[in-house]
C-alpha positions as CSV (number, residue, x, y, z in Angstrom):
1,M,-68.9,-1.3,-89.3
2,E,-70.9,1.3,-88.6
3,N,-68.8,3.4,-91.1
4,A,-69.1,0.9,-93.6
5,F,-73.1,0.8,-93.0
6,A,-73.2,4.7,-93.2
7,L,-71.2,4.7,-96.8
8,A,-73.6,2.0,-97.9
9,I,-76.9,4.0,-96.9
10,V,-75.3,7.5,-98.6
11,Y,-73.7,5.7,-101.6
12,G,-76.2,2.9,-101.9
13,P,-78.6,4.9,-104.2
14,V,-75.8,6.2,-106.4
15,V,-74.3,2.6,-107.1
16,F,-78.1,1.3,-107.8
17,F,-78.8,4.0,-110.2
18,G,-75.3,3.9,-111.8
19,L,-75.7,0.0,-112.4
20,L,-79.6,0.5,-113.4
21,F,-78.3,3.2,-116.1
22,L,-75.6,0.6,-117.3
23,F,-77.8,-2.2,-117.5
24,S,-80.6,-0.4,-119.5
25,Y,-78.2,1.2,-121.7
26,M,-76.3,-2.1,-122.5
27,K,-79.6,-3.5,-123.1
28,E,-81.1,-0.9,-125.3
29,P,-79.6,2.7,-125.8
30,R,-82.3,4.0,-127.6
31,Q,-84.8,4.2,-124.5
32,F,-86.2,7.5,-122.9
33,R,-85.8,5.8,-119.5
34,N,-82.0,5.9,-119.9
35,A,-82.0,9.7,-119.7
36,I,-83.9,9.6,-116.3
37,Y,-81.7,6.9,-114.7
38,L,-78.5,8.9,-116.0
39,A,-79.8,12.3,-114.7
40,V,-80.9,10.8,-111.2
41,F,-77.3,9.2,-111.0
42,I,-75.4,12.5,-111.6
43,I,-77.5,14.4,-109.1
44,L,-77.0,12.0,-106.4
45,L,-73.5,11.4,-107.2
46,A,-72.7,15.3,-107.2
47,T,-74.7,15.5,-104.0
48,C,-72.8,12.8,-102.3
49,L,-69.4,14.1,-103.3
50,L,-70.3,17.9,-102.3
51,F,-71.3,16.7,-99.0
52,R,-68.3,14.6,-98.7
53,F,-65.7,16.6,-99.8
54,G,-67.2,19.8,-100.1
55,Q,-66.1,23.1,-98.3
56,E,-68.5,25.4,-96.2
57,W,-67.5,28.1,-98.6
58,M,-69.1,26.0,-101.5
59,V,-72.5,26.6,-100.4
60,L,-72.8,30.1,-101.2
61,P,-71.8,30.2,-104.9
62,I,-74.0,27.1,-105.5
63,F,-76.9,28.8,-103.9
64,I,-76.4,31.9,-106.3
65,A,-76.1,29.7,-109.2
66,V,-79.2,27.7,-108.4
67,I,-81.1,31.3,-107.5
68,S,-79.6,33.0,-110.9
69,C,-79.8,29.8,-113.2
70,P,-83.5,30.5,-114.0
71,L,-83.3,34.2,-114.8
72,I,-80.1,33.4,-117.2
73,V,-82.3,30.5,-118.8
74,V,-85.2,32.9,-119.3
75,I,-82.9,35.7,-120.8
76,F,-81.2,33.4,-123.1
77,L,-84.6,32.0,-124.3
78,I,-85.8,35.3,-125.0
79,W,-82.6,36.2,-126.9
80,N,-82.7,33.2,-129.0
81,T,-86.3,33.9,-129.8
82,V,-85.3,37.2,-131.4
83,L,-82.5,35.6,-133.0
84,V,-84.5,32.9,-134.7
85,V,-87.4,35.1,-135.7
86,R,-85.1,37.2,-137.5
87,H,-83.6,34.2,-139.6
88,E,-86.8,32.0,-139.8
89,G,-89.7,34.5,-139.6
90,L,-92.7,34.7,-136.9
91,S,-94.5,31.3,-136.5
92,L,-95.3,29.3,-133.5
93,P,-92.2,26.9,-133.8
94,T,-90.1,30.2,-133.7
95,L,-91.7,31.3,-130.7
96,L,-91.3,28.1,-128.8
97,P,-88.2,29.6,-126.7
98,A,-90.2,32.4,-125.6
99,L,-93.2,30.0,-124.4
100,L,-90.9,28.1,-122.5
101,A,-89.2,31.3,-120.8
102,A,-92.8,32.3,-120.0
103,A,-93.7,29.0,-118.6
104,I,-90.7,29.3,-116.4
105,V,-91.6,32.7,-115.0
106,A,-95.3,31.5,-114.7
107,Y,-94.1,28.3,-112.5
108,L,-91.6,30.3,-110.3
109,A,-94.1,33.1,-109.8
110,L,-97.5,31.0,-109.0
111,M,-97.4,29.9,-105.6
112,P,-96.0,33.4,-104.3
113,L,-98.8,34.9,-106.4
114,L,-101.6,32.9,-105.0
115,A,-100.2,33.4,-101.5
116,V,-100.5,37.1,-101.9
117,L,-103.9,36.8,-103.4
118,R,-105.0,34.6,-100.7
119,A,-106.4,32.0,-102.8
120,P,-108.8,29.4,-101.9
121,E,-107.4,25.9,-100.9
122,W,-109.2,24.2,-104.1
123,L,-107.1,26.5,-106.5
124,T,-104.1,26.1,-104.2
125,S,-104.7,22.5,-104.8
126,I,-104.9,22.7,-108.6
127,A,-101.7,24.9,-108.7
128,A,-99.8,22.3,-106.9
129,L,-100.8,19.7,-109.5
130,F,-99.1,21.9,-112.1
131,L,-96.3,22.5,-110.0
132,A,-95.7,18.7,-109.7
133,A,-96.1,18.2,-113.4
134,G,-93.8,21.4,-114.0
135,L,-91.1,19.8,-111.8
136,W,-91.1,16.5,-114.0
137,F,-91.0,18.7,-117.2
138,F,-88.3,20.8,-116.1
139,F,-86.4,17.7,-114.8
140,S,-87.0,15.5,-118.0
141,F,-86.0,18.2,-120.1
142,V,-82.5,18.5,-118.7
143,A,-82.3,14.8,-118.5
144,L,-83.3,14.6,-122.2
145,L,-80.8,17.2,-123.0
146,L,-77.9,15.8,-121.5
147,Y,-78.6,12.1,-122.8
148,S,-79.2,13.2,-126.4
149,W,-75.8,14.8,-126.3
150,F,-74.3,11.8,-124.6
151,Y,-76.0,9.5,-127.2
152,R,-74.9,11.7,-130.4
153,L,-71.2,11.6,-129.3
154,L,-71.0,7.7,-128.9
155,P,-68.8,6.2,-131.7
156,R,-70.2,4.5,-134.5
157,N,-67.6,2.3,-136.1
158,R,-69.9,-0.3,-137.5
159,H,-70.6,-1.7,-141.0
160,Y,-74.1,-0.4,-142.5
161,D,-75.9,-2.1,-145.3
162,Y,-78.4,0.7,-145.6
163,I,-78.2,4.6,-144.9
164,I,-81.6,6.2,-144.5
165,I,-81.8,10.0,-145.0
166,H,-85.0,11.5,-143.3
167,G,-86.8,14.5,-145.3
168,A,-86.7,18.0,-144.0
169,G,-88.8,20.1,-146.4
170,L,-88.1,21.5,-149.7
171,N,-87.5,25.0,-151.4
172,G,-89.7,24.5,-154.5
173,K,-87.9,21.3,-156.1
174,K,-84.8,21.4,-154.4
175,P,-83.7,20.3,-150.6
176,T,-83.5,23.1,-148.0
177,P,-80.5,24.0,-146.5
178,L,-81.4,21.9,-143.5
179,L,-82.0,18.7,-145.7
180,R,-78.9,19.5,-147.7
181,G,-76.9,19.0,-144.4
182,R,-78.5,15.6,-144.0
183,L,-77.8,14.4,-147.5
184,D,-73.9,15.9,-147.2
185,K,-73.8,13.9,-143.8
186,A,-75.3,10.7,-145.6
187,L,-73.0,10.9,-148.4
188,Q,-69.8,11.4,-146.0
189,L,-70.9,8.1,-144.3
190,W,-71.6,6.6,-147.6
191,E,-67.7,7.4,-148.6
192,K,-66.5,6.3,-145.4
193,Q,-68.1,3.1,-145.9
194,G,-66.8,2.4,-149.3
195,R,-69.6,3.3,-151.2
196,K,-71.4,0.0,-150.1
197,P,-74.4,0.7,-148.3
198,L,-77.7,1.7,-150.3
199,L,-78.9,5.3,-149.7
200,I,-82.6,5.5,-148.9
201,T,-84.4,8.9,-149.5
202,S,-87.3,9.0,-147.1
203,G,-90.0,11.5,-147.4
204,G,-93.2,12.1,-148.9
205,Q,-94.9,15.1,-150.6
206,G,-96.3,17.6,-148.5
207,A,-99.5,19.3,-149.3
208,D,-97.6,22.6,-150.1
209,E,-94.7,20.7,-152.4
210,E,-94.5,20.3,-155.9
211,I,-92.7,16.9,-155.4
212,S,-91.8,14.4,-152.9
213,E,-88.9,14.9,-150.4
214,A,-87.6,11.5,-151.7
215,D,-87.6,12.5,-155.4
216,A,-85.8,16.0,-154.5
217,M,-83.2,14.2,-152.5
218,H,-82.5,11.5,-155.3
219,D,-82.2,14.4,-157.8
220,Y,-79.7,16.1,-155.6
221,L,-77.6,12.9,-155.0
222,V,-77.8,11.8,-158.7
223,N,-77.4,15.2,-160.6
224,E,-75.3,17.3,-158.1
225,Q,-73.3,14.5,-156.5
226,Q,-73.1,12.1,-159.1
227,V,-74.1,9.1,-156.9
228,P,-75.3,6.0,-159.1
229,E,-78.9,5.2,-159.3
230,S,-78.2,1.8,-158.5
231,S,-77.0,3.0,-154.9
232,I,-80.3,5.0,-154.0
233,L,-83.7,3.5,-153.0
234,K,-86.9,5.5,-152.8
235,E,-89.2,5.9,-150.0
236,D,-91.8,8.4,-151.1
237,R,-95.1,7.8,-149.1
238,S,-94.2,8.9,-145.4
239,T,-95.3,11.9,-143.5
240,T,-93.8,11.5,-140.2
241,T,-90.7,10.1,-138.4
242,L,-92.2,6.8,-137.6
243,E,-93.5,6.4,-141.2
244,N,-90.1,7.1,-142.4
245,L,-88.7,4.1,-140.5
246,Q,-91.7,2.0,-140.7
247,Y,-92.0,2.2,-144.7
248,S,-87.9,2.0,-145.0
249,K,-88.1,-1.1,-143.1
250,S,-90.4,-2.5,-145.6
251,L,-88.4,-1.3,-148.5
252,M,-85.4,-2.6,-146.7
253,D,-87.0,-6.1,-145.9
254,E,-88.0,-6.6,-149.7
255,H,-84.9,-5.8,-151.0
256,S,-82.8,-7.7,-148.7
257,G,-85.1,-10.6,-148.2
258,A,-84.3,-10.8,-144.5
259,S,-84.1,-8.7,-141.4
260,T,-80.4,-9.3,-140.1
261,Y,-79.1,-5.9,-141.8
262,R,-78.0,-2.9,-140.0
263,C,-78.9,0.6,-140.9
264,A,-78.1,4.1,-140.1
265,L,-80.5,7.0,-139.9
266,V,-79.0,10.5,-141.0
267,T,-81.0,13.3,-139.6
268,S,-80.3,16.5,-137.9
269,D,-78.6,16.5,-134.6
270,Y,-81.5,17.6,-132.6
271,H,-83.5,14.9,-133.9
272,V,-81.2,12.0,-133.5
273,F,-82.4,10.4,-130.3
274,R,-86.0,10.5,-131.1
275,A,-85.5,9.0,-134.7
276,A,-83.4,6.4,-132.9
277,E,-86.0,5.5,-130.4
278,Y,-88.7,5.4,-133.1
279,A,-86.2,3.0,-135.0
280,H,-86.4,0.7,-131.9
281,K,-90.1,0.7,-131.8
282,A,-90.1,-0.1,-135.5
283,G,-88.0,-3.2,-135.0
284,L,-85.0,-1.8,-136.8
285,N,-81.2,-2.6,-136.1
286,A,-80.2,1.0,-136.4
287,D,-77.9,4.0,-135.4
288,G,-78.6,7.6,-135.5
289,I,-76.4,9.6,-136.9
290,G,-76.6,13.7,-136.9
291,S,-75.8,16.3,-139.4
292,H,-75.1,19.8,-137.9
293,T,-77.7,22.5,-137.2
294,R,-77.0,25.9,-136.9
295,G,-76.6,27.1,-133.7
296,Y,-79.3,29.8,-133.3
297,Y,-81.5,27.3,-134.4
298,W,-80.7,24.5,-132.1
299,P,-82.8,25.5,-128.9
300,T,-86.0,25.7,-130.9
301,A,-85.8,22.6,-132.6
302,F,-84.8,20.9,-129.4
303,I,-87.9,22.1,-127.5
304,R,-90.1,20.6,-130.5
305,E,-88.1,17.4,-130.2
306,F,-88.9,17.3,-126.3
307,I,-92.3,18.2,-126.5
308,A,-92.8,15.3,-129.0
309,I,-90.9,13.1,-126.8
310,S,-93.1,14.0,-124.1
311,V,-96.3,13.1,-125.8
312,A,-95.0,9.9,-126.3
313,H,-94.3,9.2,-123.1
314,K,-96.9,10.8,-121.0
315,W,-97.3,8.2,-118.3
316,P,-95.4,10.1,-115.5
317,Y,-98.1,13.2,-116.1
318,I,-100.7,10.7,-115.7
319,V,-99.3,9.1,-112.5
320,I,-98.7,12.8,-111.0
321,A,-102.4,13.4,-111.8
322,G,-103.5,10.2,-110.3
323,F,-101.9,10.8,-107.2
324,W,-103.1,14.1,-107.1
325,A,-106.9,13.0,-107.6
326,L,-106.4,10.3,-105.0
327,S,-105.2,13.2,-102.4
328,A,-108.1,15.3,-103.6
329,A,-110.4,12.6,-103.0
330,V,-109.2,11.9,-99.7
331,E,-109.5,15.5,-98.5
332,L,-113.2,15.7,-100.0
333,F,-113.9,12.6,-98.1
334,K,-112.4,14.0,-94.7
335,Y,-114.5,17.3,-95.5
336,F,-117.8,15.4,-95.8
337,I,-117.2,12.8,-92.6
338,H,-116.7,16.0,-90.5
């Protein structure tokens, strides 16, 4: 009886988060919270299995891996920055891996540095706030990286009525290599579906573009890939991912006369989860389909995606700041009382 109770105490949280993930995923796979549930489940399960079946000798290599992991990540991010800058040029987006590497170094060095400098308590308290927020930042980063990979690998054996192709910039009046990858992926899916779905080229005209992305994609499909005009709808007003989906939904609603259709969202593989999440927000019955992204550019692109998703899901940071403010207020109250 005692052993059963002990097992329930140890494995209870594992079962709870496992079931929570399955329930949430079955209800709606396009939710950021699924990434958190899955990550917590894996951490708890790995910890329980280590304590249950692990050997003492495993502690040392695990400790070394944990200690060396930040250094390895920092070196990789700096190397990736050099590689991306060589291919794409110097800009803020291409510097994102280096900025993340600098944030990791600053995060690890903050408290030891304040201790050496004998910083006042108020400064240490502010640093604690940044450390707590940073802990969530890095945890949610890894959780989203894991779940977005999992989400992209899910089988998509469904019939689609529409295939939305998200814009991705132009070279003059021609699609960029990144956008051509999305178009070619959409064509593969279109062929696999018996050329029955309608293709929606979605993207407006940027301030530095000669024509809209929708027009450039349309011309590529018709003139270079011999897709019939009747198989293409153009959405040329959008300037963001969410607008891509909202305006495309209006187009599909008008064309089909109903909202019972299913569509596929074809975008770059690093962008699949955010596009799918926005589709859920827009009320679309849709699956995300990813085209291949060059390996050297993937870390930079994913960091941008993570920042955008973090901005959309900023409530954990607000909660952390709220607890910190409450703690600071209590300490201030105690100071004045004494």
